[in-house]
C-alpha beads as a LAMMPS data file, in Angstrom:
LAMMPS data file: protein, C-alpha beads

165 atoms
164 bonds

1 atom types
1 bond types

-500.0 500.0 xlo xhi
-500.0 500.0 ylo yhi
-500.0 500.0 zlo zhi

Masses

1 110.0

Atoms # bond

1 1 1 -176.186 427.849 373.154
2 1 1 -178.585 429.902 371.131
3 1 1 -176.512 433.042 370.702
4 1 1 -173.152 431.545 371.558
5 1 1 -173.144 433.029 375.089
6 1 1 -176.014 431.564 377.111
7 1 1 -177.051 427.953 377.645
8 1 1 -180.349 426.912 376.082
9 1 1 -182.954 425.339 378.327
10 1 1 -184.647 422.257 376.916
11 1 1 -188.407 422.074 376.600
12 1 1 -189.359 418.945 378.498
13 1 1 -192.320 416.800 377.507
14 1 1 -194.355 414.059 379.190
15 1 1 -196.205 411.984 376.586
16 1 1 -199.458 410.143 377.213
17 1 1 -201.093 407.765 374.783
18 1 1 -202.520 404.301 375.244
19 1 1 -200.756 402.992 372.140
20 1 1 -197.025 402.267 372.481
21 1 1 -196.444 402.778 368.759
22 1 1 -198.035 406.239 368.880
23 1 1 -195.968 407.169 371.952
24 1 1 -192.813 406.005 370.167
25 1 1 -193.664 408.047 367.077
26 1 1 -194.479 411.142 369.137
27 1 1 -191.225 410.734 371.074
28 1 1 -189.250 410.617 367.815
29 1 1 -191.116 413.641 366.479
30 1 1 -190.612 415.699 369.645
31 1 1 -186.975 414.748 370.085
32 1 1 -186.195 415.560 366.447
33 1 1 -186.844 419.205 367.312
34 1 1 -183.829 421.123 368.651
35 1 1 -184.164 421.971 372.343
36 1 1 -186.943 419.466 373.051
37 1 1 -186.707 416.255 375.020
38 1 1 -189.164 413.698 376.341
39 1 1 -188.712 413.107 380.074
40 1 1 -191.409 410.439 380.454
41 1 1 -194.043 408.473 378.590
42 1 1 -197.206 406.982 380.031
43 1 1 -200.020 404.749 378.863
44 1 1 -202.713 406.656 380.766
45 1 1 -203.458 410.296 381.423
46 1 1 -203.444 409.873 385.232
47 1 1 -199.962 408.336 385.044
48 1 1 -198.763 411.129 382.761
49 1 1 -200.189 413.741 385.115
50 1 1 -198.398 412.100 388.055
51 1 1 -195.150 412.141 386.071
52 1 1 -195.663 415.791 385.141
53 1 1 -196.394 416.650 388.778
54 1 1 -193.174 414.880 389.833
55 1 1 -191.273 416.856 387.215
56 1 1 -192.839 420.109 388.470
57 1 1 -191.541 419.337 391.977
58 1 1 -188.021 419.072 390.522
59 1 1 -188.401 422.099 388.221
60 1 1 -191.198 424.364 389.557
61 1 1 -190.959 426.844 386.686
62 1 1 -192.030 424.218 384.162
63 1 1 -195.103 424.998 382.087
64 1 1 -197.446 422.173 381.125
65 1 1 -199.047 421.991 377.703
66 1 1 -201.724 419.403 377.025
67 1 1 -202.559 418.338 373.481
68 1 1 -205.497 415.967 373.328
69 1 1 -208.154 414.525 371.084
70 1 1 -210.520 414.436 374.088
71 1 1 -213.600 416.607 373.678
72 1 1 -214.731 415.953 377.254
73 1 1 -214.701 419.244 379.280
74 1 1 -214.224 417.430 382.634
75 1 1 -211.009 415.916 381.236
76 1 1 -209.631 419.376 380.475
77 1 1 -210.655 420.732 383.890
78 1 1 -208.977 417.767 385.612
79 1 1 -205.755 418.295 383.678
80 1 1 -205.715 421.999 384.481
81 1 1 -206.363 421.358 388.181
82 1 1 -203.589 418.773 388.402
83 1 1 -201.136 421.105 386.706
84 1 1 -202.152 423.953 389.019
85 1 1 -201.717 421.731 392.078
86 1 1 -198.194 420.926 390.922
87 1 1 -197.279 424.615 390.966
88 1 1 -199.370 425.492 394.117
89 1 1 -199.294 422.352 396.178
90 1 1 -200.986 423.847 399.233
91 1 1 -204.223 424.668 397.414
92 1 1 -206.725 421.882 396.868
93 1 1 -209.239 422.355 394.039
94 1 1 -212.854 422.941 394.949
95 1 1 -215.478 420.383 394.060
96 1 1 -215.320 416.627 393.656
97 1 1 -212.125 415.028 392.374
98 1 1 -211.987 414.143 388.665
99 1 1 -215.408 415.714 388.084
100 1 1 -217.245 412.826 389.704
101 1 1 -220.959 413.458 390.072
102 1 1 -222.600 413.325 393.504
103 1 1 -224.083 409.917 392.642
104 1 1 -220.686 408.621 391.464
105 1 1 -219.104 409.833 394.721
106 1 1 -221.822 408.043 396.681
107 1 1 -221.230 404.817 394.731
108 1 1 -217.453 405.148 395.087
109 1 1 -217.711 405.641 398.862
110 1 1 -219.818 402.500 399.176
111 1 1 -217.390 400.526 396.993
112 1 1 -214.555 401.705 399.245
113 1 1 -216.485 400.579 402.298
114 1 1 -216.596 397.067 400.839
115 1 1 -220.168 396.884 399.581
116 1 1 -220.930 394.740 396.531
117 1 1 -222.696 396.134 393.470
118 1 1 -225.857 394.308 394.533
119 1 1 -225.711 395.809 398.037
120 1 1 -225.131 399.301 396.675
121 1 1 -228.024 398.895 394.241
122 1 1 -230.317 397.864 397.088
123 1 1 -229.145 400.697 399.366
124 1 1 -229.628 403.357 396.686
125 1 1 -232.810 401.861 395.204
126 1 1 -231.152 401.425 391.809
127 1 1 -230.597 398.472 389.511
128 1 1 -227.352 396.518 389.595
129 1 1 -226.847 397.516 385.966
130 1 1 -227.052 401.205 386.922
131 1 1 -224.442 400.677 389.656
132 1 1 -222.211 398.874 387.151
133 1 1 -222.611 401.826 384.789
134 1 1 -221.706 404.294 387.547
135 1 1 -218.682 402.178 388.450
136 1 1 -217.541 402.130 384.800
137 1 1 -217.835 405.931 384.639
138 1 1 -215.906 406.266 387.912
139 1 1 -213.158 403.994 386.620
140 1 1 -212.948 405.949 383.365
141 1 1 -212.845 409.347 385.084
142 1 1 -210.274 408.288 387.685
143 1 1 -208.142 406.082 385.434
144 1 1 -208.490 403.163 387.847
145 1 1 -209.119 399.623 386.613
146 1 1 -209.967 397.485 389.642
147 1 1 -212.063 397.606 392.784
148 1 1 -208.865 397.698 394.871
149 1 1 -207.601 400.714 392.913
150 1 1 -210.937 402.468 393.490
151 1 1 -210.653 401.819 397.229
152 1 1 -207.145 403.258 397.258
153 1 1 -208.315 406.263 395.229
154 1 1 -211.152 406.917 397.705
155 1 1 -208.723 406.728 400.629
156 1 1 -206.154 408.986 398.942
157 1 1 -208.840 411.591 398.243
158 1 1 -210.252 411.264 401.771
159 1 1 -213.657 410.233 400.480
160 1 1 -213.853 407.646 403.256
161 1 1 -212.117 407.404 406.600
162 1 1 -210.587 404.317 408.152
163 1 1 -211.943 403.636 411.625
164 1 1 -209.608 402.691 414.462
165 1 1 -210.800 399.463 416.067

Bonds

1 1 1 2
2 1 2 3
3 1 3 4
4 1 4 5
5 1 5 6
6 1 6 7
7 1 7 8
8 1 8 9
9 1 9 10
10 1 10 11
11 1 11 12
12 1 12 13
13 1 13 14
14 1 14 15
15 1 15 16
16 1 16 17
17 1 17 18
18 1 18 19
19 1 19 20
20 1 20 21
21 1 21 22
22 1 22 23
23 1 23 24
24 1 24 25
25 1 25 26
26 1 26 27
27 1 27 28
28 1 28 29
29 1 29 30
30 1 30 31
31 1 31 32
32 1 32 33
33 1 33 34
34 1 34 35
35 1 35 36
36 1 36 37
37 1 37 38
38 1 38 39
39 1 39 40
40 1 40 41
41 1 41 42
42 1 42 43
43 1 43 44
44 1 44 45
45 1 45 46
46 1 46 47
47 1 47 48
48 1 48 49
49 1 49 50
50 1 50 51
51 1 51 52
52 1 52 53
53 1 53 54
54 1 54 55
55 1 55 56
56 1 56 57
57 1 57 58
58 1 58 59
59 1 59 60
60 1 60 61
61 1 61 62
62 1 62 63
63 1 63 64
64 1 64 65
65 1 65 66
66 1 66 67
67 1 67 68
68 1 68 69
69 1 69 70
70 1 70 71
71 1 71 72
72 1 72 73
73 1 73 74
74 1 74 75
75 1 75 76
76 1 76 77
77 1 77 78
78 1 78 79
79 1 79 80
80 1 80 81
81 1 81 82
82 1 82 83
83 1 83 84
84 1 84 85
85 1 85 86
86 1 86 87
87 1 87 88
88 1 88 89
89 1 89 90
90 1 90 91
91 1 91 92
92 1 92 93
93 1 93 94
94 1 94 95
95 1 95 96
96 1 96 97
97 1 97 98
98 1 98 99
99 1 99 100
100 1 100 101
101 1 101 102
102 1 102 103
103 1 103 104
104 1 104 105
105 1 105 106
106 1 106 107
107 1 107 108
108 1 108 109
109 1 109 110
110 1 110 111
111 1 111 112
112 1 112 113
113 1 113 114
114 1 114 115
115 1 115 116
116 1 116 117
117 1 117 118
118 1 118 119
119 1 119 120
120 1 120 121
121 1 121 122
122 1 122 123
123 1 123 124
124 1 124 125
125 1 125 126
126 1 126 127
127 1 127 128
128 1 128 129
129 1 129 130
130 1 130 131
131 1 131 132
132 1 132 133
133 1 133 134
134 1 134 135
135 1 135 136
136 1 136 137
137 1 137 138
138 1 138 139
139 1 139 140
140 1 140 141
141 1 141 142
142 1 142 143
143 1 143 144
144 1 144 145
145 1 145 146
146 1 146 147
147 1 147 148
148 1 148 149
149 1 149 150
150 1 150 151
151 1 151 152
152 1 152 153
153 1 153 154
154 1 154 155
155 1 155 156
156 1 156 157
157 1 157 158
158 1 158 159
159 1 159 160
160 1 160 161
161 1 161 162
162 1 162 163
163 1 163 164
164 1 164 165
């Protein structure tokens, strides 16, 4: 109780950092402050955003604050969109997911359809190295590590459709 009559609401925090030691230190720092508690910790930003979104579903009035060393504007836009979707789940953000370029979307769709890097390079009249570079950018932007995760991402974002046979 702050004034002895009303209960104090905790400030809840979802931490994201790829280093466990940093997450542990941040957790200790945050939880040493009165009225603050860490509700989840994640190794990647996409996982942290999913955890924050889950928390928003349980407590819709929650505000999300993002503190980052990232200087990449698409990262900030993605974080803001995800937080906004958590509060207004019926509205889907305009534009490509995770700030993927048109070329990256084209490469991702072809990956999801099962094409190899060599096949995609031939289809798009690009080098295999360029396709590999696009794939690396896609993986970085989406937080996905494997081809299978990229396929799942494309399906979840309706970038490709499964055909009934």
